[in-house]
C-alpha positions, 0 to 999 in steps of 0.5 A, spaced: 921 271 237 919 270 230 916 275 226 910 273 227 909 274 234 909 282 233 904 286 231 904 289 224 903 296 227 910 293 232 914 291 227 913 298 223 914 301 230 920 298 231 924 296 225 929 300 226 931 296 232 929 289 228 934 291 224 940 290 229 943 283 228 945 282 234 938 285 237 932 283 233 926 280 234 929 276 240 931 283 244 925 287 242 922 281 246 925 282 252 924 289 253 917 288 250 916 283 257 921 288 262 918 292 268 923 297 269 923 302 276 925 309 274 927 313 280 926 321 280 923 324 273 927 330 274 933 332 267 936 324 268 929 320 269 925 324 263 929 322 257 930 316 260 923 315 261 923 317 254 927 313 251 924 307 254 918 308 252 919 309 245 924 303 244 918 298 247 920 297 254 913 294 257 911 296 263 915 303 266 914 304 274 915 311 275 917 314 283 917 320 285 914 325 291 915 332 287 910 337 283 913 340 276 915 348 278 917 353 273 925 351 275 924 345 272 923 346 264 930 348 263 932 341 263 926 336 265 924 335 258 917 331 259 914 337 263 911 343 260 909 349 262 902 346 262 904 341 268 907 347 273 903 344 279 902 337 278 906 332 280 912 330 276 909 322 275 903 323 272 906 329 267 911 323 265 906 319 265 902 322 260 908 324 256 910 317 255 903 315 253 903 319 248 909 317 245 907 310 245 900 307 247 901 301 248 907 301 254 904 301 260 906 306 266 905 306 274 905 312 278 908 312 285 907 320 287 911 318 294 918 318 297 920 311 297 923 308 304 927 301 305 921 297 306 917 301 300 923 300 296 925 293 297 918 290 296 917 294 289 924 293 287 924 285 288 918 285 282 922 289 277 927 286 272 931 293 272 932 299 277 934 306 274 936 310 279 935 318 277 934 321 283 938 327 285 940 326 293 945 320 296 940 318 302 935 315 296 941 312 292 944 308 298 937 305 299 937 304 292 943 301 292 941 296 298 935 294 295 937 292 288 943 288 292 938 284 297 934 282 290 940 282 285 936 286 280 941 290 275 942 298 277 943 303 272 947 310 275 947 317 273 948 322 276 951 330 273 951 337 276 955 343 273 958 341 267 960 335 269 956 327 269 958 319 271 954 313 269 955 306 271 951 299 271 951 295 278 949 288 276 949 284 283 947 277 279 955 277 276 960 276 281 965 282 279 960 287 279 961 293 285 955 296 288 953 303 288 956 303 297 963 301 294 964 307 289 962 312 295 964 310 302 961 314 306 953 317 305 955 324 310 955 331 309 955 329 301 950 334 296 950 334 289 944 336 287 942 341 282 938 345 286 944 347 290 949 347 285 946 348 278 947 344 272 946 346 264 941 343 262 943 339 255 947 335 260 943 330 263 939 330 256 945 326 254 945 322 260 939 320 261 939 318 254 945 314 255 942 310 262 936 308 257 941 305 253 944 301 258 938 299 260 936 297 254 943 293 253 942 290 259 935 288 258 936 285 251 943 283 253 946 285 247 953 289 247 957 289 254 954 294 259 958 299 263 959 294 269 966 294 273 966 301 270 966 309 271 964 313 265 965 320 267 963 327 262 966 333 262 962 337 258 966 344 259 972 340 255 967 334 252 972 329 255 970 323 256 974 318 261 973 311 264 975 309 270 976 302 273 970 301 279 972 294 281 968 291 287 970 292 294 971 286 299 970 290 304 964 293 302 958 293 306 952 291 302 955 287 297 962 285 300 964 279 303 
């Protein structure tokens, strides 16, 4: 991609990214052409969506069945008090279009089942897992492995968070099912356990960064690694996460 392929307005908007040697015009073109699904428009999904939109991702597909509640506003920064009672996807869509009028935003006000996820996932370049329940995460993972679509996963609860990238296009990459072997009686939702507000902002922004790295081919994403944060001590830990050959989803 050359400078002439961008409008004067785009050259100015994305100028700080274009200055990066390993990103430049090719990286920006990759973002502008990308289509990304974000599942969950809460504490993680809000900052992830805002940074992806402001960075120039061409199309964002937003999926969340819930409406904005007063208790959401402590951490879900794309919503305002005026949005209480409206669907989260439409609230976030308005925020994103105000940030970047060039981005295309599709809103899905529904809880997606396996069939719907499979249909949507095969039509995107990357999926951001910003949901808050294991059932949806396992379903997302199955769809991403089946259609070989990279999945940027994160979770945050209390003062702890985790982040990883599962990319089934790479033979060495694990999937989400390699990390959690049993989906029974698991509950890590903020509603049940609580969460400190800035934590989800930090991790949601990190999800956006990992997504940009995968889409642009810049840097080395967190494939085969699990990044964990202890917010109380502000300590990061990186753990190797190998692919399980006996994994029921991605194993041989």
